[in-house]
N, C-alpha and C positions, 0 to 999 in steps of 0.2 A: 604229840601226833597232830592234834588240830592246829597247833602253831605251825606245823611245817607245811600243812595243807593250804593254811592261809597265805603263807609266804609264797608258796608256788603259784597260787592263784593271782596274787598281786603282781608277780613276775610275768606271768603269761599276758595279763591285761596290759601291762606297760609295754611289752614288745608289740603287741597288736595295735596299741595306740600309735607307736612310732612308725611301724610298717604302713599304717593307714595314712599317716600325715604325709609320709614320703610319696605313696601312690597319689595321693590327691595333688601334691605339688608337681608331680610328673605329668599326670593328666592335664593340669591347667596349662603346663608349658608347652603341650603339644599343639601344632597348627591345626586349626580346624576350618575345613572348607566352608561349613555352614556359617561359622562366625565371620569369616572374611567376606562371605557374600552378603551376610546381613549388614555388616558395617558399610560395604559399598553402596548397598541400596539405601541405607539410611543417610549416607552422604548425599545421595541425589534426590532424596526425598523433600518434598515441599513442606512437610510438617515438622520442622525443626522445633527442638526444645528452647535453645539458647538460654538455659538455666530457668526457665519458666515451665509452667505445666504443659504437657502435651495435649493434642486433641482429646485424649481419652480422659482427661481431667485430672491425671496424677503422674508423678514420675515413676518410672519402673523402680521397684524396690529390690535391690540386691546388694550383697556385700562386695567389697573390692577383693578381686581374686588373689592378689598379693599384697602383703603389707609393706614390703620394701621395693625400692627402685632396683632395677637390675644394672649391674656393671656391665660396661660395653665389652664386646669381644675384641680380639687383638685385630681382626681385619677392620672393624669400625674404628678402633683408636687410630690405625693408620690414615683412614679417610678423615677423621676429625683434626688431626695434628699435622698432616702433611709432612714436610722436612723438618718440623720443629724437634729439637733434641731435649726431649723432657729431662732425661736423666742428667744431662750435663748442666741443664738450667737450674735444676733443684740442688745439686750436689755442690755447685760452686759457692753456694751461701748456706753453710751449716753452722748450727750453734756449736760454739767451742765448749770444751769440757769446763765446768765450773761456772760458766756463764749464766746470769739470772734470766730464765726464759720469759720473764714478763717485762724486762726493762725497755726493750726497743719498741714493742708493739702493744703493750698493755693487755697481752693475752698470752696464753701459754705457747710459745713458739715451738718448743720441744715436741708437744703433743701435735701440733698442725703439721710439723714436718714428718712426724711418724705415721700420720695417716695417709700422707702422699697427695696425689692430685685428684683422686676421686675415689668414692666409696658409695655403697648402697646405704640409703637412708629410708626411714619408714614414710610411707605415704600418710600423711597427717588429716587428708580430707575427711569430710562426712562421705559415707559410702554412697549417698544419693548422687555425688558430684560425677561418679563414673557413668551415669546415665545421661549426662549433658552431652549434646552434639553442637556442632558449630557450622557457620557457613563454609563452604569449600573454597570460597574466594576471599578468604580473610587477607587483608594487605599485610605485606612484611613490615618489619620494624627494624630500626636502628637502636641497638643495645649501647648506651653511653655509661661508662664506667669511669670515674675520676679517682686518681689515688696519688698519694705522697708517702713514699718510703714504705709501702705495703710489704709484708712478708711474701716471699715468692710462692711458697706452697699455698697460701691462702688465696692470693690473688689468681693463680693458675687454676685452683679448685673452683673458684667462682666462674672462669670463663668455661672450663670444662663442662661444669653442671649446665650451663646455659646450652651448650652444643650437644651434650647428651640427651637432655630432657626437653627439648624444644623441637617441633617439626622442623626440619632443614629449610623448608621453603618459607617459614615465617622469619628466619634471622637473615636480613639482607647484609648485615654487617656489625661488628662489635668494635665500637670506637672507644680505645683507651686513651685518657687525657692524663698524662704524666705531669703532675703539678710540681715540676722542678725538683724530682726526687734525687737524692744523692748519686745514685748509679743510673745513668741513662740507659744502660744495657737492660734494665728490667723491662722497659717498654719496647725497646728495638727487637729484642729477641722474640718477645711474645708475638710481634707483628708477622713472624714466620707461620704461624698458624692461619690456615685459610679462614677468610672473612674478617680477620683481626686487622684493625688499622691502628696506628700509633700517632698521637700528637703529643708534642713535648713543650711545655710553656718556658719561656726563656728566664723566668723569674717566678717566684711563689705568687699565685694569685688566689688561691683558696678555692673551695668547692663551688662557689656560687659562680664566679667568673669562668671557672674551668667548664662547668656544665654548660654554659651559654656558648662556649668555644665549641664544645662537642656538638651541641644542638645545631649550631650554624653550619657545621661540616657535614651533618648527616644528610644521606641521599634518601632515606625512607620517608613516607608520610606520616608515620607513627614513630614516636620517640619513646623509648623505655629507659628510665633512668634507674641505675643499680649501683649499690654500694660495692666496695672492693673486698669485702670480707663476708660473702654470701654463699649460699647454695640453694638453688632453685629446686622446686619439688616437681612431682609428676603433674603433666598438663597444666603448669603454672601460667603459661603464656596466653593460651587461647581464650580463656574467659575474659581477660583484659581487653585484648584486641576486639573481641566481639562487642563489648559494651562501648567501646569508643567508636566503632565502626557504625553502630545503631544510632549514636548521637555524639557527634564531634565535640560538642561542649563538656562532655563527662571527662573528668580526670579520676582514674581509678588505681587503687592500691591493693596488694594482696594482704591476707594475713600474715603477719610476720612472726614466724616461729623463731625460737630462741636457740642458738648454738652457744653452749657453755664456753666461757672464756678460760675454764680451767682444763676440762677434759674433751672438750669440743664434741660432747653428747648433743644430739639433735632432739629437741624437746618441743612438743606440740603447745602452741598458744591457744588460748580459748578463742572461740568463734563467736563470742557474746561481747566483744569489747570494740569500741570505737576511740577515735582520738578526741581529746578534750584539753582544756587549759584552765588556768586561774588567771586572775587580774594582773599578776606579774608576768603574764605570758610565759608560764612554765608548762611544757607539755606534759600530759599525763594520759595514760590508758584509763578508760572508765567504762563501766557497764552500760550497755544499751538501756534507755529509758524503758521502764517496765510495760508501758503502753504500746511501745514499738515492739518489745519482746513478745507481747501476748499477740499482737496482730501479725507476727511472723510464722505462718504456718508451713513454710517451706525452708529449710535451712540452708538452701542454696541461693536464696534471694540476696541481692545487694544490700549493704548496711550503709545508709546514709551517715556521713561523719562530718562534724563541724570543722576539723582540720585533720590534716594527714601527718604522720611522722616525718615524711619529706625525703626519706632515703631511697625509697623504691616506688615508683608509680609510672603510669603510661598515660600519655597524652598526645593528642593530634598536633603535628608540628605547626600547621597553619594557625590553630587555635593557640597554642603556646606563643607564637609570634603576634598574634592579634593582642593577646593580654599583656604583651610587653616583657616576655620572657621572665628573667629575675630582675631585682634591684641590684645592678652591678655595683653600687656604691656600698653595699654591704660587704664585710670583710670575711675571709676564711670560711667560717661556719657558724651557724646558730642564728635562730630567728627568721630564717628564709622560708621556712614551712609555714609559719604564721602569714607572713606577707603574701605568699602565694595562695595560701587557703582562702584568706579574706578576699582577695582579688578575684578568685575563681568564682565564689559564691555571690559576691556583691555585684560582679560585672556580667552576670548571665549564664555561669556554668553551674556544675554541681561536682560534689566529691563523694566517692563510694568506696568501700572496702568489700571485696569479693571473696566470700568464704571458700570458693572452690579453686582459688589460687593461693598457694602457700609458698613462701620463700622464707628460708632460714638466714639469721643475722647474727654476727657476734656483737654482743651488746658489752662494751667496755665500761669500766668504772671511772676512767680518766682518759684524756687526750694524750697520745702518745707523742703529739708534735707540738710545736711552739706557736703562740699567737703574737703578732707584731707588738700589740698593746696589752697583752695579757688575756687570758680566757675571759675573766668577768667583764672587763671594759670592752671587749669586743662584742660580747653578748648583749651588753646593755646598749651599745651603738646600734646594733642590728635591730634589736627589739624596739628601741626609741624610734627608729626610722619607721618600722611598721605601724607604731602607735600613732605617730604624728601624721601619717598619710591616711590610715584607714579607720582609726577608731574615733574620729571626730571629738566631741565634747567628752566622751566616755574615756578618753585617754587620762582624765584626771584620776581614774581608779587605778590605772596602770601606776601613774607616779604615787599615789598613796600606799600601793602594795610594794613598790620598788623605789623607795624614796632616794637611794643612791644614784638614780638615773638623772635626777634633776641637775641640770648645770653641766651635763656631760655633752661634749661636742658629738653631733651626728651628720654634720655635712648638710649640703643643700638638697632639699626634697622638691624643688620646683619642678622637674621633669616628671617625677611621679604624681604630684598633684595635678599637672596638665594632662597625664594619661588618665587619671581618674575622671577628669571632666570630659575628656574626649571620649570615653567608654560609656559615659553617662551612668555611672555605677551607683548602685543603691547606697543608702546610708548605713552606718554601723548599728543604728537603732533598728533598721530593717533586718539586718543579720541576727540580732538578738532575739527578735520577735519570730522570724520565720525559720531560722537555721539553728539556733543555740539558745532557746528560752530557759534551758536549765542553768545557764550561767546568770546567777542572780546578782543584782547590784548590791553591794554591801551596805548593810544598815551602819550609818555613821552616828555616833553619839554627839548630839549638837554641843559645841563649845562655843560659849559666847565671849565676845571680846568688847571692850570699849575702844573707840577710835578717838584718840586724845591730841589735842594741841595745847600744851601747857596744861593749865587747870580747867580747860574747856573741853567738851565732848561732843561728837556729832550726834544729833538727835533728831528724831522724826516727829512732825506734828501733822498727823494724818499721812495721806499719800502724795499730796501736792507741795507740801511745805517742809523743808529742811533747814536746820540751823544749827549753831553752836550754843550750848548751855553749860551751866557749871557741872562738873562731873559729880555724880553721887557716889556714896561708898556703901560696900555691902553692909546689911542686907536690903538697903533701900534703893538700890539701883532700879530705876523704872524700865519697863520693856522697851520704851522708846529709844534707850541709849544702849540696848544690846544687840550686837551684830554678829552674824555667823559669817566667817570668812572662809568660803570653799571655793577656790579658784576654779572657773574664772567669775564666780558670782560673789556679791556682797549682800547677805540676805537680813531680812527681819521676818521670821517665820516663812509664810509663803509670799513674801513681797520682796522685790529685788531692786537695788540701786540702779537706775537707768538713766542715760542722757536723753534730752528731748530733741536734740539735733546734733550734727557731726561737727559743728563749727565752734571756735573759740567763743567764749561767753554764753554759751548754751547752759541752761539750768540743769539740774538733776532732779529726780523725783522717784518715788517709789511706785512700782506697778507689779502685777503678777508675774512670778518667775517663769521664764521660759528659756530652757537651755539653748534653743536655736536662736533666740533674739540677740543679734550682735550689739544692741545698745545696751545690753547688760553685763558685757564682758569686761572684766578689770584684771589688772595683774600688778603686783608690787614692783616699784622701779626706786630702788633704795628705800628712802623713807616716804617717797611718794606713791599715790595709787593712780596708775596710768590706765586710761580706757584703750582696751587692745586695738580696736579698729581706727579710732580718730588719732591716736597717739597723743592725746591731750590728757592733762592731769587734773585730779579733783583739787579744787582750789576754794578755801573757806572765805576768800575776799574779806572785806572788813566784817567784823563781828556782827555788824547790824544787817549785812546783805546776806542773801540766800547763797549757798554753794553752787558753783558752776565749774565748768571745764575750762582750763586755759593752757597756753603753751608752758610746756614743763620747764620749770626752773628750780633745780634741786636744792638751791641755797634758801629759797624763799620759805618764810615760817608758815605761810598760809597754805602751802602744799606739803608740809611735813606732818605725817600721821604716824601716831605711835599706838599699835594695837596692844591692848593690855587685857590679858585673859581674866575673865570674871570666875573667881573660885568660890 
């Protein structure tokens, strides 16, 4: 008897809970005169929040009324797509029975096609984000999406999410840059959608040059770069445009949620992450430093980030052009986010991630397209260009972490170095000290070498005198014959080998090491040691004379140095 009463009670409570939930959602969806009037009055109010605290000292605390975005009504669909025939566009390219759904795009195409061109997704923002207001006169933006052989359902879902979840007056245009896809119809048919423009490359250019082309064609003063396999979330655009409007030198990125490559589930990313990297220039997401986390009393505040992932960001067009756009000598994809991030910070701008802007992105485990020189070589070329231009002498740690990059061709960087000088950019040391102090210089175990010429070794006699002396053997090798070769320096503890002048015949000496001192920079040239600035080589001259620098002659014995590791 008691068991039946308990079961009935549970049933009644369950039904009441379901009915209450439906009533809540029905009430929330009803239009409210009071809410509309309050929203219009707040739009005209001078006390804007802009993601900061209001004049009352705190943001309004309330939960989001709905946890999913609404699907568009049929009438709204017609306004969004115009004469575009969505059904014909999607049905003309369907996965054939038995075909591997991952083969062509490195994600589950069958699941993407099953979802169709739009869906409701969870609003993953912090609830305080719903209290933010924005200037009523925000400038419109040009959305730039580059793609190469993208899946039709994924690309269309990206475009429709932008049109559905953005205020129409903020979308001036969506520029599709088709990077020489196999089927030109992919882009041409999509240009039938209102506000969508199509640019097609006549050959494969890669993401970097394609984005530059799209930016040059853009009509808006604000550029929004977006990948071709994304879904934007509720009110994603307004926070980013607001921040750029307030300061044109800001480059802002959303929190990038994860769309599963297997089942296309939309998963919320952590709001406590920023972009970082290691010395091999490998991008990684990392936790905000604890001191910054403790100082953040408002979860809607922007997050300063040393680097951005690079796929999705907003930048003012004039600032983008002033900074030199992208390094167009980089190929296809990879490394451009480091080059842009270093340039923004070091040349007077800043990078931010905005917690109240959310965009989902399909993260793939491999690239579904080919690289002309292979994935690894292309990435090395691109990151080496970034290191050579922006990392100054700290590039030695890049080469130590990625030894395969040494000797690989990376093209001329003269124009990028000229740009760096023209913009009067800060040094990479400034970047490490002011932007990314958490990136620690690696501790290197000192490895000592003898610099031998036959049976003689280079030896120091104090700081002002150097010469050749008979090589000693372990364990009686004196400190005066031990050298540490860490390019570009030749060291004895805290002293470095330096030239006294930049002309042939100038003597060499030891002086306190200074990574910025050009007189202390050497590099190997075959068996010779060449001074990097003067182009002259270390020459022992006759054994009785002190070493000096002379015109490089590779076959001369007095310029041939054999490093022998001291074990």
